[in-house]
N, C-alpha and C positions, 0 to 999 in steps of 0.2 A: 155400426160403431163410428165409422167415419162421418156419417150424416149427423150423429149426435155431437161429435166434436166440432163440426162446422157450425152447428146450431148454437153450441155453447160460445164459440168464438164470436159469432154474430151478436149474440145477446150481450156479451161483455163489451163489444165495440159500441153497441147502442147505449149501454149504461155510461161508458166513458164519454161518448159524445154529449150525452145529456148533462153529465157532471161538468164537462168543460164549458158548455154553454151557460151554466149557472155561475161560473167563476167571475170575479170582479174584473179581471183583466182579459176576459174573452173578447170584448170589442176591440181592444188594442191589438190582440193577436190576429183577429179576423181582418182588421184594416191592413196589417202587414202582409197577409196573404193576398188580399185584394191588390195591393200595390205591386207585389211581385207578379201577379197574374197579368198586370198591364205593362210590365217591363219589357224592353226590347228582346231580352234573352228567352222569353217564353213564347213558343210557337203555338198559335191557336189550333193548328192542324195536328199537333202532338202535345196537347195541353197537359195531360197527366205526367208524362215523362219529363218534359221541360220544366214544369212547375215544381216537380219533386227535386230536380237538380238545383233549381233556384233556391228552394227552401233549405236544402243542404248547404249550399255555398254561402248563404248569409248567416248560418248558425241558428236559424229558427227551428230547424229540425231538433237540435239538441234541447232547446227550450221546451218544445212540445213533448219530447221524450221525458224530460224531467217532470213536467206536469203530470204525465201519465203515471210515472213512477210514484209520485206522492199521492195521487188519487187512489191508486191500487193499494198502497200501504194504509192510507188513513181513512178511506171512504168506502171503497167497493168490496174489500174483504171483510166479511162479517166476522165478529169474534167467535171462535170455536165454542161449541156447546160444552159446558163442563161435565154434563151428565145427561144421558138420555132419560126421558121420562119412563117410569116403571110401567109394567104391562097394564096395570089397572088405571093408568092415566094420571097418577099423582106426580108432583114435582118434588124430587128429593131435596132440592135446595130452596124450597119455598120459604122455609124459616130464615135462611140466609138473605134472600132477596127482601123479605119483610124487614129484617133487621137493618138492612142497608137504608131503606126508606125511613125507618124509625130513627136511626142515627142522624141522618141528614136533617130530619124535622127537629130533633132534639137540639142540634147545633144551631139551627136557625132560630129556634125558640129562645135559646140563650142569648143570641144576638138581639132579638126583639125585646127581651126582658131588660137587657142593658140599655137599650134605647129608651125604654119607658122610665127606667130608673134615673137616667140622666136627662130626661125630657128633650131628647133629640129624635127627629123623624128619621126612620130607617132609610128613606129614599133621599135624604139630604135636604139642605136648604141653601138658598143663595148666600154667598159670602158677603160680608160687609165690604164696603169700598176699602177701608183701612186694611182689613185682612187680605183682600185680593191684591192690593198694591204691595204689601209686604211679601206675599208669596211670589209675586212676579219678580220683585227686586232680588229675592234670595233663591230663585229657582236653581241656580248653579251651585249654591251653597246652602242647601236646605238644612244642614246641621245647625245653622244659625237662626232658623225659623223659630219664633217664640210660640210655644204651645204647652198647655198644662195637661200632663198625662197622669196626674196623681189618682184620678178616679177610674182609670181604665186598666183592664187586665186581659190577658189572652182568653179567648172564648174556650179553647181546649188545648191540651198538650198531648204528646205521644202517649203518656201514661193513661190518659182518659180513654183514648181509642183502644189501647191494649186491654184495659179492664173490661170494655164492652166485648171485645173479641173473645176473651177468656170466659165470659159469661154466656156465650152462645150455646144453646142446647138444641141439638138436632133431634130427629125422630128416634124414638126408642127402638133398639134393635132386638131381634129374638135372642133368647139366652144363649143358644148354641153359637150365634155369631159373636156376641160380646166376649165370650170366653177366648176367642181367637184374635181379638183386636188388641194391639199393644196399648199401653196406658199413656197415650199422648194427650196433650191439651186440645189438639185439633184433629184427633183421629176419627172423630165422628163426622167430620165434614167430608163429603164425598166429592172432592175435587181432584182431578188427575194431576199428578206432579211427576217429574222425571226422576229416574234413578241415576246413579253415577255413570253408568254405561251410556245412557241417553244424553247426559250432559257432555260426555267426551265426544260424542258424535256432533253435538251442536257446536262445540268450541274446538273442533278439530283443527281449524286454521292456526291455532296457537302453537301447534306442534310441527307445523309444516316449515321445513328449513329450505330456503332458497339459496343454493350454493352460489348463485351469480349476484346476489344482492348483499352488500355489507351495510353497516350502519352509516357509513359515509355516503353510500348511494341513495339512502332513503330520502334526503331532501330533493335530490334530482328527480327521483321517481315520483315524489309527491308533486313537484312542480308540473311534471308532464301530465299527471292525472288532473290537476286543477286546470290546466290549459284546455283539456277536453270539455270541462264544465258539465260532466256527466255525473249525476247524483249516484247511480248504482256503483260506479267505479270508486267514488269517494267513500261510500259506505264500506265497500270491500277492503279498501286500504286501512280503514280503522280497525279491522279485525286483527291486524298484526300486533296491536298494542304498543307500537313503536312510532307513534306519530311525532314528527319534528314539531316542537312547540310553536315556531313562527307560523306554521300553516294550519294549525288546529282549528282556529276560528273560521277560516274559509271552508275547510272540509265540513265542519259541523253545519255551516250555513247551507251547503248544498244538500246534506243529508236530511236536515230538518225543514228546510224551506226551499228557496230557489236560488241560493247563492247570495253573495254580498251586495250585489247590485240591487238596491231597493227600487221598486217601481213607484210611480207617482201615487198609486193607491195607498201604499204603505206609509209614505211620507204624509199624505193627507190624513190618513187614519191616526197616525201619531199626533198630528197637530190637533185633531178633534179631541183626542183623549186628554192631551195637555190642557186644552181650553176648558174641558169639563172639570178638571182638577182645580183650575184657577177660579172658576166661577161658582162651583158648588162645594159646600162644606158637608162632609160625610163622616159618620162615626167610624167608618172603615179607615179613614185617614189616621185617626188617633191610634187605632189598633196596629196599623202598619208602622207608625213612628215608634210605638211601644215595642213592637217585635224587633225592629232593627236595633233599637237601643239595648234590648236585653240579649241580643245574639251577636250580630255582625259587628256592632260598634265595640263590643268587648272582646273580639277575636283578633289576635295579633296578625292574622293573615288577611283579614278583610276590612278592618276598621278604616283603612284609607279609601275604601269605596263607599263610605256611608252616604255621601251626597248623591251619587248616581243611583244607589239602591232606593233612596226615597223617590226619585223620579220614576224609576222602572216600576216599583210596586204600587205607587199611587195611580199611574196610568193603567196598570194591570187591573186594579180594582174597578175601574170604570169601563172595561172592555166587554161589551155585551156579546161579542163574537165568541168569547171563551165559553160562555154558558151554552151557546148553540152548538159548539163543536164537541164538548165533553158529553159522553153518553153515560148518564147516571142510571143506576138500577131503577127499573120501573116495576112496581108491584102495588096492587090495590091495598091500601091500609086505611082503616077508618081513623078519623080525627082531623083536626084543623091543620091546614097548610100554612106555613109561615114564610113570609117573604125573605129574600136574601139580597145581598149587594148586587150591583149591576152585572158583575162578572160571574155571579153564581157561586163564587168561591169565598167562603167565610174565613177570614184570616185566623190562623192558629199559631201557636208558639213554634217558631222556627221556619215559617213559610218563606221568609226572605233568604234563607240559606240555600234554597233551590236556585235563586237568581245570582247569588254572590259569586260562584265560580265563573260565571260568564263574564264577569268584570275583568278577568285576566285575559280574555280573548278579543275584546272589541273596544275600540276607542269611540266608536259612534254609538250613541244611546239608541238610535233607531235600529241598527243592526243587532245590538244586544237584546233589545226588547223582543223583536220578532223571532229571534232564534230561541231565546228563553221561553217565550210563550208557546212555541211549537213543542219544545221539550216538556213543558208542564202538561200540556194537553195530551201528549202521547204517553207520558210515563208517570209524572209526579202525582196526578190525581188518583192513579190506581194505588199509590202507596198511602194515601191519606183518607181514603173512603172505604167503607165495607162494600165489597163487590165480589162477583163470582168469576172474574176474569182469570185465566190460567196464570197470569203474571201479576195479579193483584196482591195486596198485602196479606190476605188470608192464605192464598196459595203459597206465597213465599214463606210464611210462618210454618205451614205444613211441610214444605220442602226442607226447611231448616231442621225441623224435628226429626224427620225420617232420615236425613243424612247423618245427623248427630248420633241417633241411636244405632244406625247401621254401621257407621265407620268409626265412631268414637264411643263404644259401649262403656268403657271405664268412666269417661267423663259423664256420660248420661246417668250411670248408676250413682256416681258421686253427687250429682245435682239432686237426684231423687232421694238419696239418703238424707241430704240436708233439707229436704222438702222445699227446694228452690226450683221454680219453673225456669228452665233454661231460656225460654223465649224472652223473659224479662231482662236478661242480660244483654241481648242483641237487638231488641225491638227498635230502640232509638236509632241504631245504625241503619236498619232496614227502612224505616219510615222516612228518613232523611237521605237515603241513598249514600250514607257515609259523609255527607257534606257537613263540615264543621268538626268532623272526627279524624279525617285523614288530612295530611298536608296537601295543599292545592295541587302540587305537581303529581302526586300519586292519585288523588281524587280524579283528576282529569284523564288519567290513563284508565281508571275504572270506568268512567263515563264514556271513554272511547269505545270500550268493549260493549257497553250497553247499546250504543248507537250502531256499532259495527254489526253486532249479532241481533239487534233489535230485540233484546231480551233483558229483563230485570232479574232473571234467575241467577245471574252471576253474583248478585248481592248475597243470597243465601249461601252460595258456595264459598264466597269470600269470608262470610261470618264464621263458617265452620272451620276454615283453615286457620283463622286467627286464634280461635279457641284451641285448636290442635297445636299451634305454634307455641302457645303458652300453657300447655297442658300440665307440665310438671309443677309450675307455680300454682295453678288452679287446684291441683289435687292436694296441695298442702294447707289450704285455707278452708274455713268452715262457716263463713258468713257471707251474705250477699254484699255487704259493704266492702269486705276484703276482696271478693271476686271483682267487683266493679273497680276497685283501686288498681288491681292488676291489669285490667283492660282499659284503664282511663287514657293512657298515653299510647297513641298509635303512630307517633312521629317516626319511629324506626321501621315501620312496616313498608315493604316493597310489594306493590300489587301484582305485577306480572309474574315474577318467580313463584310467589305463593299460590296463585291460581293455577299455574302450570303444575306445581307440586300437588295441589288438591286433586287435579284431574288424573294424575299418575298413580294415585293410591290404589291399593287392592280393595 
């Protein structure tokens, strides 16, 4: 057993070393180690111990530890299998994987059709000198940039994705099995989701009371954690759900990337993206302008960030690293493959609302961009694509349905009697992670929990408790419009106490 454990550790160490060598800033780190090895404090007769001491004293050890932390989270840990293959070798989720590819192709096909309709090449075309000069002069005030959007429309909206999800048909079950399966819209999908007891275990930190720490001590504690510059400690602090607002941006930077100090590679990458925007006219630009004008620009909480959102989302659309880092479902499906934008992400209605909350955290566009990009790659794409991930949008819908039927049977029956699918009421919340629906101060607390626990499951749990909180009113109405009217205003909702309440229920 011990030999197997040692072999596993050695194998992991080899994978880490290989991954670190493939990183952009590997040469920079390697040069630092070389310089330390040649420093007077390092003894060639005791190279290992003295070099380790030098690495620790200069803070390089913390930087390397953070790199390993992010590699293990994002690269080396494979996503857990949602379901083992059946004994006869078939994949019970084959239809879902196939649907994922078909949906992606359908979205890209729509974008290609829009390009053909408007006579615009999908991969873009050089900007005219006049257009480029105007864009450069108005880069800091892009809301004043002249652009005709009358012929452009969102490629898809949350409702379109939900309609596809509700139309998914799994393999037929034997009659004796179907009689025991509850009548859920997603019951036929064999994805594992947690029950309330398992969610309590996951979010146990929310109930832990530290008698030595008061709310007044939190800023001091947060400062001390940030001084260590250790990503795991920053992530653990976010689990409290009580992050002091002035320190949230720096904490998120450590959890999602490597801190607020941008390396030369990030600055150069941002400059290249900006230059691509300035020199190439792309249909995605119009879709981004359209989306921001339809959403953030009309939101009282976010309209002031309109200019910076244009910058962030235009650069996001040009970033080819996003496509290489997002793991899309892969399944052989016959048919033509359609091209997508450089980032691989086709803009949809509301995409800018994933970036909008970050505007409250950062003054620097570069810090904002790379932290948002990491958040999108790790979480948001799972909410906007069909996938088999345990925390993807399909799993969250299934989790919502099971929790609702188990812990709010009256509400469940009420919806069923009205022939209203409960998921239709909350899907827009789930797909946008409540951005644009909650006030920013409460949304940021909710996203603290997502980052702290590295889990999107809190979204389904939170959606359930909101319905429970307004149960009396919901039970009095008989139409979808009235239900949505009751749930339209979430400005009075407080995230932390409601989630704690949800976890304490029987």
